[in-house]
Backbone as ProteinMPNN parsed JSONL, in Angstrom:
{"seq_chain_A": "KKSANQQKYYLYVGRLAMSKHVDLAIKTVTKMGLNLKVVGSDKGLEFLKELAGPTVEFLSRVDDKQLYDLYEGATALIYPAEDEDFGMVPIEAMGHGIPVIAHKSGGPLETVIEGENGVFFDQFTVENLSNAIRKIQKTRFDKNKIYQYSLQFSKERFKKEITDFVRSKIK", "coords_chain_A": {"N_chain_A": [[31.582, -18.584, 35.945], [34.463, -16.809, 36.924], [37.568, -18.035, 38.26], [39.275, -17.174, 41.352], [41.834, -16.357, 40.621], [41.472, -15.53, 38.031], [39.795, -13.372, 37.999], [39.271, -9.889, 37.367], [41.697, -7.588, 38.514], [43.364, -4.996, 40.339], [46.713, -3.952, 41.063], [49.03, -3.479, 43.698], [52.366, -2.957, 44.449], [54.94, -2.923, 46.712], [56.594, -1.222, 49.508], [54.738, -0.83, 52.565], [54.57, 1.759, 53.537], [53.558, 4.97, 54.874], [54.143, 7.128, 53.168], [53.839, 6.024, 50.734], [51.184, 5.938, 50.23], [49.372, 3.785, 50.225], [47.105, 3.366, 51.641], [45.271, 5.122, 50.464], [44.873, 3.909, 47.966], [43.663, 1.551, 48.83], [41.317, 2.488, 50.149], [40.053, 3.671, 47.962], [39.631, 1.586, 45.977], [38.064, -0.075, 47.518], [35.791, 1.5, 47.946], [34.954, 1.68, 45.298], [34.377, -0.932, 44.765], [36.187, -2.651, 43.578], [38.661, -5.18, 42.801], [41.72, -5.55, 44.552], [45.062, -6.434, 44.795], [47.479, -6.497, 47.203], [50.843, -6.325, 47.454], [53.386, -6.486, 49.653], [55.61, -5.573, 52.39], [55.083, -6.518, 55.876], [54.843, -4.405, 57.723], [52.729, -1.965, 59.121], [50.494, -3.24, 58.343], [48.204, -4.012, 59.876], [46.738, -1.618, 60.326], [46.106, -1.002, 57.669], [44.603, -3.223, 56.937], [42.313, -2.775, 58.411], [41.129, -0.725, 56.984], [40.441, -1.927, 54.65], [38.112, -3.377, 52.397], [36.161, -6.311, 51.472], [37.18, -6.839, 48.95], [39.866, -6.526, 48.844], [43.027, -7.977, 48.882], [45.707, -9.122, 50.802], [49.037, -9.856, 50.232], [51.731, -10.683, 51.641], [54.413, -11.821, 51.409], [55.804, -12.811, 48.445], [57.097, -15.032, 45.97], [59.383, -14.801, 43.13], [58.15, -16.014, 40.903], [55.426, -16.016, 41.638], [55.035, -13.245, 41.791], [55.521, -12.526, 39.147], [53.327, -13.81, 37.908], [51.249, -12.372, 39.129], [51.654, -9.772, 38.112], [51.218, -10.38, 35.397], [48.481, -10.972, 35.352], [47.181, -8.667, 36.142], [44.986, -5.814, 35.857], [45.817, -3.173, 35.987], [48.578, -1.371, 37.425], [48.55, 0.188, 40.54], [50.119, 2.981, 41.628], [50.646, 4.925, 43.96], [52.616, 6.494, 45.189], [54.267, 9.334, 46.623], [56.303, 11.814, 45.223], [58.282, 9.924, 44.611], [61.481, 8.489, 43.95], [63.099, 7.351, 40.949], [61.98, 4.607, 40.779], [61.357, 1.289, 40.297], [59.145, -0.357, 40.151], [56.89, 0.591, 38.531], [58.095, 0.277, 35.992], [58.593, -2.471, 35.95], [55.94, -3.365, 35.917], [55.109, -2.334, 33.441], [56.761, -3.881, 31.888], [55.326, -6.149, 31.749], [53.332, -5.416, 30.187], [51.282, -4.006, 31.379], [49.29, -1.16, 32.209], [50.003, 1.843, 34.169], [48.808, 3.477, 37.044], [49.547, 6.424, 38.353], [50.743, 8.77, 40.851], [51.124, 12.159, 40.016], [54.058, 12.937, 40.124], [57.592, 12.967, 40.885], [59.514, 10.053, 39.934], [57.619, 8.675, 38.133], [56.909, 10.74, 36.365], [58.9, 10.679, 34.543], [58.615, 8.233, 33.342], [55.965, 7.388, 32.859], [53.579, 7.79, 30.362], [50.901, 9.663, 29.734], [47.894, 8.149, 28.818], [49.202, 6.462, 27.039], [50.85, 4.498, 28.328], [49.787, 4.528, 30.777], [48.054, 6.421, 33.383], [47.734, 9.563, 35.114], [47.138, 10.831, 38.452], [46.488, 13.74, 40.408], [45.909, 14.627, 42.959], [45.728, 13.57, 46.342], [43.188, 12.134, 46.839], [40.222, 10.167, 47.246], [38.329, 10.594, 45.268], [39.861, 11.726, 43.164], [41.721, 9.661, 42.569], [39.869, 7.68, 41.912], [38.805, 8.758, 39.551], [41.056, 8.516, 37.895], [41.281, 5.734, 37.789], [38.871, 5.133, 36.485], [39.471, 6.297, 34.045], [41.5, 4.609, 33.16], [39.954, 2.321, 32.82], [38.402, 3.045, 30.639], [40.165, 3.424, 28.574], [41.822, 1.997, 25.797], [44.547, 0.108, 25.99], [47.611, -0.753, 24.455], [49.087, -3.637, 24.984], [51.489, -4.757, 24.0], [52.842, -2.511, 23.038], [53.25, -1.11, 25.416], [54.919, -2.914, 26.715], [57.129, -2.887, 24.906], [57.957, -0.236, 25.259], [58.921, -0.372, 27.876], [61.339, -1.657, 27.572], [63.377, 0.134, 27.1], [64.361, 0.732, 29.529], [65.839, -1.362, 30.391], [68.177, -3.542, 32.116], [70.337, -4.342, 30.558], [70.504, -2.355, 28.58], [71.022, -0.155, 30.211], [73.535, -0.878, 31.328], [75.085, -0.918, 28.966], [74.912, 1.786, 28.143], [76.124, 3.119, 30.299], [78.689, 1.998, 30.175], [79.453, 2.878, 27.591], [79.428, 5.631, 28.062], [81.447, 5.931, 30.043], [83.654, 4.986, 28.578], [83.742, 6.97, 26.611], [84.631, 9.119, 28.079], [87.141, 8.386, 28.834], [88.714, 8.373, 26.588]], "CA_chain_A": [[32.221, -17.696, 36.919], [35.926, -16.913, 36.9], [38.2, -18.379, 39.533], [39.874, -16.012, 42.018], [43.015, -15.923, 39.875], [41.106, -15.0, 36.723], [39.005, -12.155, 38.143], [40.025, -8.656, 37.145], [42.181, -6.956, 39.739], [44.424, -3.995, 40.294], [47.852, -4.443, 41.82], [49.966, -2.57, 44.359], [53.585, -3.662, 44.841], [55.889, -2.023, 47.367], [56.515, -1.121, 50.967], [53.444, -0.34, 53.025], [54.841, 2.999, 54.269], [52.555, 6.018, 54.676], [54.522, 7.958, 52.012], [53.441, 5.303, 49.515], [49.737, 6.175, 50.084], [48.648, 2.529, 49.968], [45.79, 3.552, 52.258], [44.408, 5.764, 49.467], [44.52, 2.879, 46.982], [42.734, 0.624, 49.484], [40.027, 3.183, 50.332], [39.444, 3.927, 46.651], [39.099, 0.359, 45.361], [36.995, -0.568, 48.386], [34.612, 2.314, 47.633], [34.523, 1.375, 43.928], [34.045, -2.351, 44.677], [37.143, -3.306, 42.68], [39.636, -6.066, 43.443], [43.092, -5.067, 44.668], [46.023, -7.327, 45.453], [48.533, -5.677, 47.797], [52.064, -7.085, 47.702], [54.309, -5.63, 50.386], [56.045, -6.031, 53.714], [54.023, -6.565, 56.881], [54.734, -3.199, 58.55], [51.562, -1.148, 58.835], [49.456, -4.097, 57.78], [46.966, -4.017, 60.672], [46.019, -0.381, 60.007], [45.592, -1.101, 56.305], [43.553, -4.255, 56.921], [41.094, -2.164, 58.954], [40.54, 0.113, 55.928], [40.14, -2.74, 53.469], [36.876, -4.125, 52.243], [36.355, -7.715, 51.086], [37.79, -6.975, 47.619], [41.308, -6.285, 48.964], [43.766, -9.157, 49.335], [47.085, -8.81, 51.183], [49.99, -10.934, 49.958], [52.953, -10.049, 52.142], [55.643, -12.346, 50.801], [55.591, -13.628, 47.248], [58.355, -15.31, 45.269], [59.462, -14.184, 41.805], [57.147, -16.631, 40.014], [54.117, -15.487, 42.036], [54.989, -11.834, 41.401], [55.389, -12.551, 37.687], [51.931, -14.153, 37.608], [50.401, -11.26, 39.571], [51.779, -8.727, 37.089], [50.606, -10.858, 34.153], [47.03, -10.99, 35.436], [46.625, -7.402, 36.63], [44.396, -4.834, 34.943], [46.739, -2.034, 36.039], [49.31, -1.159, 38.673], [48.279, 1.458, 41.22], [51.4, 3.429, 42.178], [50.283, 6.241, 44.493], [53.713, 7.085, 45.966], [54.47, 10.772, 46.429], [57.692, 12.227, 44.974], [59.155, 8.747, 44.609], [62.569, 8.554, 42.976], [62.805, 6.647, 39.704], [60.989, 3.563, 41.031], [61.378, 0.185, 39.334], [57.867, -1.077, 40.097], [56.135, 0.903, 37.311], [58.785, -0.302, 34.834], [58.308, -3.915, 36.003], [54.554, -3.538, 35.466], [55.104, -2.105, 31.991], [57.429, -5.041, 31.303], [54.28, -7.166, 31.564], [52.313, -4.819, 29.323], [50.141, -3.44, 32.101], [49.396, 0.279, 32.43], [50.28, 2.307, 35.523], [48.086, 4.63, 37.579], [50.574, 6.993, 39.227], [50.655, 10.162, 41.273], [51.869, 13.006, 39.07], [55.241, 13.485, 40.791], [58.759, 12.089, 40.96], [59.921, 9.152, 38.86], [56.631, 8.407, 37.084], [56.903, 11.805, 35.358], [59.91, 10.292, 33.549], [58.36, 6.913, 32.756], [54.562, 7.184, 32.482], [53.071, 8.693, 29.335], [49.438, 9.705, 29.866], [47.13, 7.577, 27.717], [50.001, 5.49, 26.282], [51.214, 3.379, 29.208], [49.212, 4.776, 32.091], [47.376, 7.691, 33.645], [48.138, 10.238, 36.348], [46.208, 11.577, 39.297], [47.341, 14.77, 40.998], [45.555, 14.912, 44.354], [45.582, 12.345, 47.134], [41.8, 11.985, 47.275], [39.527, 9.013, 46.673], [37.693, 11.054, 44.031], [40.889, 11.908, 42.14], [42.215, 8.336, 42.173], [38.737, 7.015, 41.24], [38.755, 9.281, 38.177], [42.173, 7.908, 37.157], [40.918, 4.328, 37.554], [37.848, 5.137, 35.437], [40.168, 6.613, 32.789], [42.16, 3.344, 32.776], [38.908, 1.398, 32.368], [37.856, 3.51, 29.356], [41.224, 3.528, 27.567], [42.343, 0.738, 25.253], [46.004, 0.137, 26.001], [48.286, -1.762, 23.652], [50.02, -4.341, 25.883], [52.788, -4.919, 23.359], [53.464, -1.182, 22.989], [53.703, -0.827, 26.783], [56.086, -3.786, 26.92], [58.236, -2.35, 24.097], [58.408, 0.996, 25.924], [59.671, -0.729, 29.091], [62.663, -2.189, 27.223], [64.407, 1.182, 27.139], [64.855, 0.812, 30.901], [66.399, -2.668, 30.743], [69.516, -3.606, 32.711], [71.312, -4.454, 29.478], [70.67, -1.033, 27.975], [71.656, 0.691, 31.224], [74.961, -1.253, 31.364], [75.714, -0.48, 27.718], [75.023, 3.242, 28.128], [77.134, 3.503, 31.297], [79.979, 1.596, 29.604], [79.746, 3.812, 26.495], [79.713, 6.934, 28.668], [82.772, 5.855, 30.673], [84.641, 4.89, 27.487], [83.843, 8.274, 25.935], [85.359, 10.03, 28.973], [88.519, 7.896, 28.957], [89.435, 8.677, 25.33]], "C_chain_A": [[33.731, -17.923, 36.906], [36.443, -17.321, 38.267], [38.855, -17.124, 40.092], [41.064, -15.468, 41.233], [42.672, -15.274, 38.54], [40.254, -13.738, 36.808], [39.882, -10.945, 37.891], [40.458, -8.083, 38.484], [43.24, -5.913, 39.414], [45.509, -4.478, 41.238], [48.612, -3.284, 42.451], [51.162, -3.414, 44.776], [54.516, -2.645, 45.486], [55.769, -2.056, 48.874], [55.168, -0.523, 51.355], [53.6, 0.919, 53.878], [53.783, 4.054, 53.941], [52.862, 6.871, 53.436], [54.133, 7.311, 50.684], [51.941, 5.45, 49.235], [48.954, 4.918, 49.691], [47.235, 2.639, 50.527], [44.804, 4.177, 51.268], [43.953, 4.745, 48.423], [43.463, 1.941, 47.562], [41.352, 1.256, 49.653], [39.301, 3.326, 48.998], [38.855, 2.666, 46.037], [37.973, -0.227, 46.198], [35.702, 0.181, 48.074], [34.054, 1.969, 46.252], [34.121, -0.091, 43.753], [34.953, -3.122, 43.735], [38.113, -4.171, 43.468], [41.024, -5.438, 43.422], [43.913, -6.124, 45.375], [47.19, -6.453, 45.898], [49.719, -6.573, 48.127], [53.036, -6.151, 48.404], [54.626, -6.188, 51.747], [54.936, -5.85, 54.743], [53.844, -5.295, 57.704], [53.518, -2.383, 58.136], [50.364, -1.931, 58.361], [48.139, -4.03, 58.549], [46.111, -2.795, 60.366], [45.365, -0.488, 58.632], [44.473, -2.132, 56.202], [42.228, -3.7, 57.446], [40.376, -1.319, 57.904], [39.944, -0.718, 54.798], [38.775, -3.405, 53.534], [37.197, -5.533, 51.769], [37.034, -7.907, 49.726], [39.307, -6.766, 47.644], [41.982, -7.517, 49.558], [45.214, -8.759, 49.614], [47.966, -10.038, 50.977], [51.358, -10.418, 50.384], [54.219, -10.553, 51.469], [55.282, -13.201, 49.589], [56.949, -13.875, 46.592], [58.286, -14.702, 43.857], [58.404, -14.718, 40.846], [55.753, -16.093, 40.338], [53.97, -14.025, 41.6], [54.816, -11.701, 39.888], [53.924, -12.792, 37.303], [50.977, -13.028, 38.001], [50.455, -10.108, 38.567], [51.039, -9.136, 35.819], [49.081, -10.755, 34.186], [46.381, -9.668, 35.794], [46.033, -6.55, 35.514], [45.317, -3.628, 34.833], [47.451, -2.044, 37.382], [48.861, 0.178, 39.25], [49.552, 1.826, 41.973], [51.213, 4.843, 42.742], [51.377, 6.954, 45.285], [53.907, 8.559, 45.607], [55.956, 11.08, 46.279], [58.688, 11.079, 45.096], [60.283, 8.983, 43.611], [62.16, 7.723, 41.766], [61.767, 5.542, 39.884], [60.948, 2.499, 39.951], [60.021, -0.481, 39.158], [57.037, -0.694, 38.863], [56.768, 0.298, 36.052], [58.55, -1.813, 34.785], [56.899, -4.183, 35.491], [54.471, -3.383, 33.95], [55.778, -3.257, 31.25], [56.483, -6.211, 31.097], [53.129, -6.611, 30.726], [51.139, -4.214, 30.064], [50.356, -1.951, 32.374], [49.53, 0.622, 33.915], [49.401, 3.511, 35.853], [49.02, 5.232, 38.617], [50.239, 8.411, 39.661], [51.59, 10.974, 40.384], [53.023, 13.712, 39.784], [56.386, 12.49, 40.677], [59.016, 11.274, 39.706], [58.895, 8.887, 37.775], [56.531, 9.506, 36.017], [57.888, 11.496, 34.234], [59.519, 9.033, 32.78], [56.924, 6.684, 32.285], [54.159, 8.244, 31.46], [51.55, 8.575, 29.358], [48.765, 9.151, 28.613], [47.87, 6.532, 26.893], [50.324, 4.254, 27.123], [50.706, 3.596, 30.627], [48.48, 6.092, 32.166], [47.881, 8.252, 34.974], [46.926, 10.69, 37.151], [47.062, 12.568, 40.066], [46.993, 15.158, 42.431], [45.327, 13.594, 45.076], [44.181, 12.26, 47.727], [41.212, 10.754, 46.594], [38.911, 9.406, 45.331], [38.705, 11.153, 42.884], [41.434, 10.569, 41.641], [41.116, 7.544, 41.46], [38.64, 7.461, 39.783], [39.86, 8.672, 37.32], [41.869, 6.447, 36.832], [39.865, 4.238, 36.451], [38.473, 5.423, 34.062], [40.881, 5.363, 32.259], [41.133, 2.385, 32.183], [38.392, 1.756, 30.972], [38.886, 3.506, 28.224], [41.664, 2.143, 27.108], [43.86, 0.86, 25.16], [46.55, -1.014, 25.165], [49.367, -2.408, 24.52], [51.422, -4.454, 25.284], [53.552, -3.594, 23.303], [54.014, -0.806, 24.374], [54.957, -1.645, 27.085], [57.306, -3.229, 26.175], [58.822, -1.094, 24.745], [59.294, 0.671, 27.13], [61.101, -1.169, 28.787], [63.759, -1.127, 27.263], [64.994, 1.356, 28.537], [65.51, -0.494, 31.35], [67.803, -2.538, 31.323], [70.594, -3.596, 31.626], [71.578, -3.086, 28.854], [71.398, -0.091, 28.938], [73.164, 0.422, 31.272], [75.698, -0.729, 30.134], [75.92, 1.031, 27.727], [76.054, 3.748, 29.132], [78.535, 3.198, 30.749], [80.393, 2.56, 28.491], [80.136, 5.185, 27.037], [81.121, 6.962, 29.263], [83.862, 5.814, 29.598], [84.834, 6.24, 26.796], [84.638, 9.279, 26.77], [86.833, 9.652, 29.106], [89.348, 8.316, 27.746], [90.097, 10.042, 25.363]], "O_chain_A": [[34.21, -19.057, 36.882], [35.848, -17.002, 39.296], [38.977, -16.12, 39.389], [41.278, -14.257, 41.186], [43.49, -14.547, 37.976], [40.013, -13.094, 35.786], [41.083, -10.965, 38.163], [39.702, -8.087, 39.455], [43.901, -5.949, 38.377], [45.26, -5.311, 42.11], [48.814, -2.243, 41.825], [50.996, -4.468, 45.389], [54.845, -1.625, 44.88], [54.97, -2.799, 49.444], [54.543, 0.194, 50.575], [52.849, 1.122, 54.833], [53.188, 4.034, 52.864], [51.942, 7.289, 52.733], [54.102, 7.97, 49.645], [51.478, 5.13, 48.141], [47.996, 4.986, 48.921], [46.289, 2.084, 49.969], [43.633, 3.801, 51.239], [42.782, 4.721, 48.043], [42.498, 1.581, 46.888], [40.338, 0.633, 49.339], [38.089, 3.129, 48.915], [37.698, 2.67, 45.617], [37.032, -0.81, 45.657], [34.641, -0.431, 47.953], [32.84, 1.964, 46.05], [33.583, -0.461, 42.709], [34.544, -4.13, 43.158], [38.358, -3.932, 44.65], [41.45, -4.87, 42.416], [43.518, -6.645, 46.418], [47.81, -5.762, 45.09], [49.621, -7.465, 48.968], [53.464, -5.147, 47.835], [54.004, -7.146, 52.208], [53.973, -5.12, 54.511], [52.797, -5.115, 58.326], [53.3, -2.137, 56.949], [49.332, -1.354, 58.016], [47.07, -3.995, 57.94], [44.901, -2.913, 60.168], [44.207, -0.109, 58.457], [43.507, -1.934, 55.465], [41.156, -4.098, 56.991], [39.15, -1.21, 57.929], [39.053, -0.263, 54.08], [38.35, -3.917, 54.569], [38.365, -5.91, 51.673], [37.421, -9.025, 49.386], [39.961, -6.819, 46.602], [41.567, -8.031, 50.597], [45.87, -8.139, 48.777], [47.673, -11.12, 51.485], [52.065, -9.792, 49.594], [55.023, -9.746, 51.001], [54.55, -14.185, 49.699], [57.839, -13.027, 46.653], [57.257, -14.16, 43.453], [57.83, -13.959, 40.065], [54.988, -15.755, 39.435], [52.919, -13.618, 41.105], [54.053, -10.859, 39.414], [53.358, -12.071, 36.481], [50.007, -12.759, 37.291], [49.423, -9.537, 38.214], [50.316, -8.331, 35.233], [48.457, -10.48, 33.161], [45.156, -9.552, 35.757], [46.512, -6.562, 34.38], [45.57, -3.121, 33.74], [46.983, -2.647, 38.348], [48.799, 1.18, 38.537], [50.009, 1.083, 42.842], [51.568, 5.83, 42.097], [51.091, 7.926, 45.985], [53.736, 8.97, 44.459], [56.77, 10.663, 47.102], [59.791, 11.246, 45.617], [60.08, 9.595, 42.563], [60.977, 7.429, 41.592], [60.753, 5.552, 39.187], [60.55, 2.772, 38.818], [59.768, -1.105, 38.128], [56.517, -1.589, 38.197], [56.055, -0.142, 35.15], [58.334, -2.374, 33.711], [56.683, -5.119, 34.721], [53.846, -4.192, 33.264], [55.411, -3.572, 30.119], [56.792, -7.15, 30.363], [52.089, -7.252, 30.576], [50.105, -3.932, 29.458], [51.458, -1.529, 32.725], [49.217, -0.185, 34.791], [49.266, 4.439, 35.055], [49.262, 4.619, 39.657], [49.556, 9.154, 38.956], [52.691, 10.538, 40.046], [52.977, 14.92, 40.02], [56.169, 11.309, 40.405], [58.779, 11.72, 38.583], [59.251, 8.872, 36.597], [56.115, 9.236, 34.891], [57.737, 11.984, 33.114], [60.032, 8.79, 31.687], [56.694, 5.864, 31.397], [54.37, 9.439, 31.668], [50.989, 7.525, 29.043], [49.019, 9.609, 27.499], [47.248, 5.793, 26.13], [50.105, 3.12, 26.697], [51.144, 2.927, 31.563], [48.302, 6.788, 31.166], [48.381, 7.523, 35.831], [45.84, 10.901, 36.61], [48.227, 12.292, 40.353], [47.714, 15.94, 43.05], [44.806, 12.634, 44.508], [44.0, 12.308, 48.944], [41.645, 10.354, 45.513], [38.966, 8.638, 44.37], [38.431, 10.713, 41.768], [41.59, 10.367, 40.437], [41.398, 6.816, 40.508], [38.419, 6.643, 38.89], [39.634, 8.348, 36.154], [42.162, 5.976, 35.733], [39.948, 3.371, 35.582], [38.054, 4.861, 33.05], [40.866, 5.094, 31.058], [41.394, 1.72, 31.181], [37.991, 0.875, 30.211], [38.52, 3.577, 27.051], [41.854, 1.236, 27.918], [44.384, 1.624, 24.349], [46.003, -2.116, 25.177], [50.421, -1.819, 24.762], [52.419, -4.268, 25.982], [54.767, -3.564, 23.499], [55.108, -0.253, 24.485], [55.929, -1.132, 27.64], [58.388, -3.114, 26.751], [60.039, -0.915, 24.773], [60.291, 1.35, 27.377], [61.978, -1.067, 29.645], [64.934, -1.45, 27.439], [66.0, 2.043, 28.712], [65.713, -0.711, 32.545], [68.517, -1.57, 31.064], [71.622, -2.932, 31.757], [72.728, -2.708, 28.629], [72.275, 0.671, 28.533], [73.97, 1.351, 31.258], [76.789, -0.169, 30.241], [76.992, 1.509, 27.357], [76.78, 4.701, 28.848], [79.444, 4.022, 30.844], [81.539, 3.007, 28.446], [81.06, 5.822, 26.531], [81.89, 7.892, 29.02], [84.867, 6.518, 29.696], [85.954, 6.607, 26.439], [85.25, 10.194, 26.219], [87.669, 10.488, 29.448], [90.543, 8.583, 27.868], [90.736, 10.441, 24.389]]}, "name": "protein", "num_of_chains": 1, "seq": "KKSANQQKYYLYVGRLAMSKHVDLAIKTVTKMGLNLKVVGSDKGLEFLKELAGPTVEFLSRVDDKQLYDLYEGATALIYPAEDEDFGMVPIEAMGHGIPVIAHKSGGPLETVIEGENGVFFDQFTVENLSNAIRKIQKTRFDKNKIYQYSLQFSKERFKKEITDFVRSKIK"}
């Protein structure tokens, strides 16, 4: 039997605001009997705890090392936010080679490639998110390819491109 840290789990990282639809992730994994680790601030926690079954674990404050380990061990990131701007969390997940399950809106449309580094769901229903999770379970993702893809969003590349852009405008 695997220890708690070695069991398969899905991961949610972010604020626990209603617009993030964490409640949908919790309801869905609870119904499917899957493990979910929720990393986020305490606001809204009581309401979410009431929805959660025994397979959901809340980790309100984690340090960088703990977060690193959580990403490393996750099966996939569940990112159900609606019309989120760019969003660094999916890129951080990809930086660990883990695929992203995202709502088909906002920033993930720019960063998630269906079947390559994640899957989309388009309706905020348990059934729709369940289908996306099942798709993740059936797809063989290349961790290294996902990691390589994430590098195009690195701080270093961003700095270089901004610097190059500014220099090109000064000339």
